[in-house]
C-alpha positions in Angstrom: 11.2 2.8 48.2 11.8 5.3 45.4 10.0 8.6 45.5 7.9 9.8 42.6 8.7 13.4 41.8 5.5 13.8 39.8 7.2 14.3 36.4 5.5 11.2 35.0 2.1 12.5 36.2 2.8 15.9 34.8 3.8 14.4 31.4 0.6 12.3 31.3 -1.5 15.4 32.0 0.2 17.4 29.3 -0.2 14.6 26.9 -3.9 14.3 27.8 -4.6 18.0 27.2 -2.7 17.9 23.9 -5.0 15.1 22.8 -8.1 17.0 23.9 -6.9 20.1 22.0 -6.2 18.0 18.9 -9.7 16.4 19.1 -11.4 19.8 19.5 -9.8 21.0 16.3 -11.5 18.0 14.5 -15.0 19.1 15.6 -17.2 20.6 12.9 -19.4 23.1 14.6 -22.8 23.8 13.0 -23.6 27.1 11.4 -25.9 29.7 12.9 -28.9 28.7 10.8 -28.5 25.0 11.4 -28.1 25.7 15.2 -31.3 27.7 15.2 -33.3 25.1 13.3 -32.1 22.2 15.4 -32.7 24.1 18.7 -36.2 25.0 17.6 -36.9 21.4 16.7 -35.8 20.2 20.1 -37.8 22.8 21.9 -41.0 22.1 19.9 -40.6 18.3 20.3 -40.0 18.8 24.0 -43.2 20.9 24.4 -45.2 18.4 22.3 -43.9 15.4 24.3 -44.5 17.2 27.6 -48.1 17.9 26.5 -48.6 14.2 25.6 -47.2 13.0 28.9 -49.5 15.5 30.8 -52.5 14.2 28.8 -51.7 10.6 29.5 -51.2 11.5 33.2 -54.6 13.2 33.2 -56.3 10.2 31.5 -54.7 7.7 34.0 -55.7 10.0 36.9 -59.3 10.2 35.7 -59.4 6.4 35.2 -58.1 5.7 38.7 -60.6 8.2 40.2 -63.4 6.6 38.1 -62.6 3.2 39.6 -62.7 4.6 43.1 -59.2 3.5 43.9 -58.2 6.9 45.3 -59.9 8.7 48.1 
């Protein structure tokens, strides 16, 4: 059986990281103002969605209690 000295694996790793570096150069990063606007939108949407889920949970809990299904 022939022994593998690891050079093929090392070459594959180098090639992979060169590809990653090349792809990172293609990324167009958002500007500061765009980043702030989009982050704010995500936070606001998350808070609104969280409030909606809490409200639905409260209504369902109230409904189940009204039916006497829980203690």
